[in-house]
C-alpha positions in Angstrom: 78.3 84.7 117.2 80.6 82.9 114.7 80.8 79.4 114.0 83.7 77.6 115.7 86.4 75.1 114.6 89.4 73.5 116.3 93.0 74.1 115.7 95.9 72.5 117.4 93.3 71.9 120.4 92.5 75.7 120.7 88.7 76.7 119.9 88.6 79.4 117.2 86.2 82.0 116.1 85.4 82.2 112.5 85.4 86.2 111.5 83.1 87.4 109.0 84.6 87.3 105.3 87.0 90.3 105.0 86.6 90.6 108.5 83.8 93.1 107.9 82.7 94.8 111.3 85.1 93.1 113.4 87.7 95.1 115.6 90.9 93.3 115.7 92.9 95.8 117.8 93.0 98.9 119.9 94.1 102.3 118.4 94.8 105.5 120.0 94.9 107.1 116.3 91.9 107.7 115.3 88.4 106.3 113.8 85.8 106.4 111.5 82.0 106.6 112.1 80.4 105.9 108.6 76.8 106.0 109.4 77.4 109.3 110.9 79.6 110.7 108.1 82.4 111.5 110.3 85.9 110.5 111.0 88.7 111.4 113.5 92.6 111.7 114.0 92.9 110.7 117.6 90.4 113.1 119.5 90.1 115.6 116.8 87.6 116.0 114.0 89.7 115.2 111.0 87.7 117.2 108.2 88.0 120.5 110.5 91.8 119.6 110.8 91.9 119.4 106.8 90.5 123.2 106.8 92.3 124.7 109.6 95.6 123.1 110.0 98.6 122.2 107.9 100.1 118.6 106.9 102.8 119.0 109.3 100.6 119.8 112.2 98.7 116.9 111.7 101.6 114.8 111.0 102.9 115.9 114.5 99.6 115.0 116.1 99.5 111.4 114.6 103.3 110.8 115.6 103.7 112.8 118.8 100.1 112.6 120.0 99.4 116.1 120.3 99.2 119.5 118.2 101.5 122.1 118.0 102.2 124.7 119.6 102.0 122.0 122.3 105.0 120.3 120.8 107.6 121.0 118.2 106.3 120.7 114.7 107.5 117.6 112.5 110.1 119.2 110.0 110.0 116.8 107.0 111.9 119.2 104.7 115.5 118.1 104.7 114.2 114.5 105.0 112.7 115.1 101.5 116.4 115.1 100.2 117.4 111.4 99.0 121.1 110.3 98.8 122.9 109.9 95.3 122.6 106.1 95.1 119.1 106.0 95.7 118.2 109.1 92.9 120.5 106.6 90.2 118.1 103.5 91.3 114.9 105.8 90.7 116.4 107.0 87.4 117.1 103.4 86.1 114.2 102.1 87.4 111.9 104.8 85.3 113.5 103.0 82.1 111.6 99.8 82.8 109.3 100.2 85.8 106.0 102.4 84.6 104.0 102.0 87.7 104.7 104.8 90.1 103.9 102.7 93.2 106.4 99.9 92.1 109.0 102.7 91.7 108.1 103.8 95.1 108.2 100.3 96.9 111.8 99.8 95.4 113.4 103.4 96.4 111.8 102.9 99.9 113.7 99.3 100.3 116.7 100.8 99.2 116.4 104.0 101.1 115.7 102.0 104.4 118.8 99.5 103.7 121.1 102.2 102.6 120.6 104.0 105.9 120.7 101.1 108.0 116.9 101.4 109.2 117.1 98.1 110.9 114.1 95.8 111.9 111.7 97.6 114.3 112.7 94.9 117.2 115.8 96.4 117.5 115.0 100.4 117.0 114.4 102.6 120.2 111.2 104.6 120.1 113.1 107.8 118.8 114.8 105.9 116.1 111.5 104.5 114.9 110.1 107.7 115.1 112.8 108.9 113.0 112.6 106.2 110.6 108.9 107.2 110.1 109.5 110.5 109.5 112.3 109.9 107.2 110.6 107.4 105.0 107.4 109.1 104.8 109.1 112.5 103.7 111.1 111.1 101.0 107.9 109.8 99.0 106.9 112.7 97.5 110.5 113.2 96.2 110.9 109.5 94.8 107.2 109.7 93.2 108.0 112.9 91.6 111.5 111.8 90.4 110.4 108.9 89.0 107.4 110.6 87.1 109.6 113.2 85.6 112.3 110.6 84.6 109.8 108.5 82.9 108.3 111.6 80.8 111.8 112.7 80.0 112.1 115.7 81.8 114.8 116.5 84.4 114.4 115.8 88.1 113.8 118.7 90.5 115.5 118.5 93.8 113.7 119.2 97.0 113.5 122.4 98.6 113.3 122.3 102.4 112.1 125.6 103.0 108.7 125.0 101.2 105.7 123.0 102.8 105.5 119.6 101.8 102.4 119.8 99.8 103.8 123.0 97.7 107.0 121.1 97.5 105.5 117.9 96.1 103.4 119.9 93.4 106.7 121.6 92.6 109.0 118.6 92.0 106.4 117.1 90.2 105.1 120.0 87.6 108.1 122.0 87.5 106.3 125.2 89.0 105.7 126.2 92.4 102.1 126.5 93.1 100.3 129.7 93.9 99.1 129.8 97.8 95.5 128.8 96.7 96.9 125.7 94.9 99.0 124.7 97.6 96.4 124.9 100.0 93.9 122.8 98.3 96.4 120.0 98.0 97.0 120.5 101.5 93.6 120.0 102.4 93.5 116.9 100.4 96.5 115.3 101.9 95.4 116.2 105.6 92.0 114.5 104.5 93.6 111.1 103.5 96.4 110.6 106.1 94.6 108.0 107.8 91.3 106.1 107.6 90.5 103.1 110.1 91.9 100.0 109.7 91.6 99.9 105.9 93.5 96.8 104.0 97.1 98.8 103.6 96.8 100.2 107.2 96.1 96.7 108.6 99.0 95.2 106.1 101.4 97.6 107.6 100.5 96.7 111.3 100.6 92.7 110.3 104.1 93.2 109.0 105.2 95.6 111.6 103.9 93.0 114.1 106.9 90.9 113.0 109.4 93.1 114.2 110.1 93.9 110.3 111.8 97.5 109.6 110.0 100.6 109.0 110.4 100.5 105.3 109.4 97.0 104.7 106.2 97.8 106.5 105.6 100.4 104.7 106.2 98.6 101.1 103.8 96.1 102.3 101.1 99.0 102.6 101.8 100.0 99.1 101.5 97.0 98.1 97.9 96.4 99.3 97.1 100.0 98.2 97.9 99.2 94.6 95.2 96.8 94.2 92.3 98.4 92.7 89.5 97.8 95.1 91.6 99.8 97.8 93.5 102.3 96.1 91.0 103.4 93.5 91.8 105.9 90.9 90.8 109.5 90.9 92.2 109.8 87.2 89.4 107.8 86.0 87.0 110.2 87.4 88.5 113.0 85.5 88.4 110.5 82.6 84.3 110.2 83.4 83.9 113.9 83.8 85.8 114.3 80.6 83.7 111.6 78.6 80.0 113.1 80.2 81.5 116.6 78.8 78.4 118.4 79.1 76.2 118.4 82.5 72.9 117.5 80.7 74.2 114.2 79.4 75.1 112.9 83.0 71.8 111.1 83.9 71.6 109.7 80.4 75.8 108.6 80.8 75.1 107.2 84.0 71.7 105.1 83.3 73.8 103.5 80.3 76.9 102.8 82.5 74.4 101.2 85.2 72.8 98.9 82.5 76.1 97.8 81.7 76.8 97.1 84.8 79.6 99.3 85.4 81.0 101.1 88.5 80.7 104.8 88.7 83.7 106.3 89.6 83.8 108.4 92.4 80.6 107.1 94.2 80.0 104.6 96.9 82.0 103.8 99.8 82.0 100.5 101.7 82.1 102.4 105.4 80.1 105.7 104.7 76.3 105.9 104.6 76.2 109.4 105.2 78.1 111.8 103.1 81.9 111.2 102.9 83.2 114.1 104.8 86.7 114.1 102.9 84.4 114.5 99.7 82.7 117.8 101.4 86.5 119.0 102.5 87.8 118.8 98.9 84.8 120.2 97.2 85.3 123.2 99.3 89.0 123.3 98.4 87.9 122.9 94.7 85.3 125.7 94.8 87.7 127.8 96.6 89.6 128.0 93.1 86.7 128.0 90.9 86.2 128.0 87.3 84.5 125.9 84.6 85.4 122.8 85.5 84.1 123.0 89.0 80.7 124.6 87.9 80.4 121.3 85.4 81.7 118.8 88.0 79.1 120.1 90.3 76.4 119.8 87.9 77.4 116.5 86.9 77.8 115.2 90.7 74.2 116.1 91.2 72.8 114.5 88.4 74.7 111.2 89.0 73.3 111.2 92.5 69.9 111.8 91.3 70.2 108.8 89.2 71.8 106.2 91.8 69.0 107.3 94.0 66.4 106.3 91.4 68.7 103.0 90.9 68.7 102.2 94.6 65.9 104.2 96.6 66.6 102.4 99.6 70.8 102.8 99.7 72.5 105.7 100.5 75.0 106.3 97.7 77.3 109.1 98.3 80.2 111.0 96.8 83.6 109.7 97.7 86.8 111.3 98.3 88.0 110.5 94.9 85.5 112.4 92.7 86.6 115.8 94.2 90.2 114.6 94.7 90.5 114.4 90.9 89.0 117.8 90.3 91.5 119.5 93.0 94.5 117.8 91.4 93.5 118.4 87.9 93.2 122.0 88.9 96.8 122.3 90.5 98.1 120.9 87.4 99.4 117.5 88.4 99.3 115.3 85.8 96.9 112.3 85.8 99.6 109.8 86.0 100.4 111.0 89.6 96.6 111.1 91.0 96.7 107.8 92.4 100.4 107.9 93.9 99.6 111.4 95.2 97.4 109.1 97.9 100.5 107.5 99.3 102.2 110.9 100.3 99.6 111.2 102.7 98.7 107.8 103.9 102.5 107.0 104.4 102.1 109.3 107.5 99.5 107.4 108.6 100.9 104.3 108.0 103.9 105.0 109.7 102.2 106.2 112.9 100.3 102.8 113.0 103.4 101.0 112.5 104.9 102.8 115.6 101.6 101.9 117.2 102.2 98.4 116.5 105.2 97.9 117.6 104.5 99.1 121.2 102.2 96.2 120.8 104.7 93.7 121.0 102.9 90.9 119.8 102.8 89.0 116.3 99.5 89.3 114.6 98.9 85.7 113.9 95.3 84.3 113.4 93.6 81.1 112.7 92.2 79.9 109.4 89.6 77.0 109.2 90.3 74.0 106.8 87.5 73.3 104.5 89.4 70.6 102.5 88.9 66.7 102.4 89.6 65.0 105.6 93.3 65.0 106.4 94.8 61.0 106.6 96.5 60.7 109.7 99.7 58.3 109.6 99.3 55.0 111.7 100.3 55.6 115.3 100.5 59.8 115.1 97.4 60.0 117.5 98.8 57.4 119.8 
């Protein structure tokens, strides 16, 4: 199927660029069927889970393999509380580090080290599960504290009695969200817990395969997420909606930017050729809150899709998760600087589940590379 090359005497298959379409591991955690517009967590329709289940229930599913009430629900509330030493570190980082994901990496490494959450190779399954919940639970606290310090506001401590989504919004904005707003954020977070072997998830598994600690694996994943080709930027979708303004300008605006070769934010996906089910769920969440922005965003979406269909009639360009995520996060009052980091609140759950699964494999990920440079010079007698 692919070209072959010799490396250390072994025949090596040459994978397609970017490993596209190549299955590199087995997983029980879920999958994406892009042609059908469908993705699942374990054996459950993920979009339906986002509509009907809480984040804690889906967290339990991914970590323990079954949904409550068949197993005790993951309880992240107390684990959102971080030690004073890490709080001080975040506060100091806020003075010099503007990127929330950079601050998150710093704080997670410090938290893992401070609490002695050592290499996964040395952790029991129970300890590794505890590591995964502890570190993922701390993500919203770290992000919210860094943001508030960064803009000159006092940080807000976690409330273990609140749900994970509601407490994140409260810590970031200073106001407890309404039930409707909390539910909308909950749908967003559930819909983005996991999504196949994307770049950040694969990165987490590669690092985990070395026996590294949970924090190291999550930090590596965040590094991959920080790249604009992966993490994207929901805030740019809102900026686009603002720039377009009236829906009757959307078609002209889109044609102009296509002519310039610009990317139309919130549209197109590397996997989905049918609709992105996450975008459908989030449009429903936005519509549940209603208002002028939702109506305008829907009209702009229709106009953009119409122009994209004219531009590439043989391609199916769909609205991706970022477009309606931006509307939901705007409606609940999260600052736009927090839109992209919010993705890591949910995806850290998926990453940690993949780390646990990879550790169970017990084999380091060590692919080969095909050398394509000048012919190497072999020292005299080396091959005798």
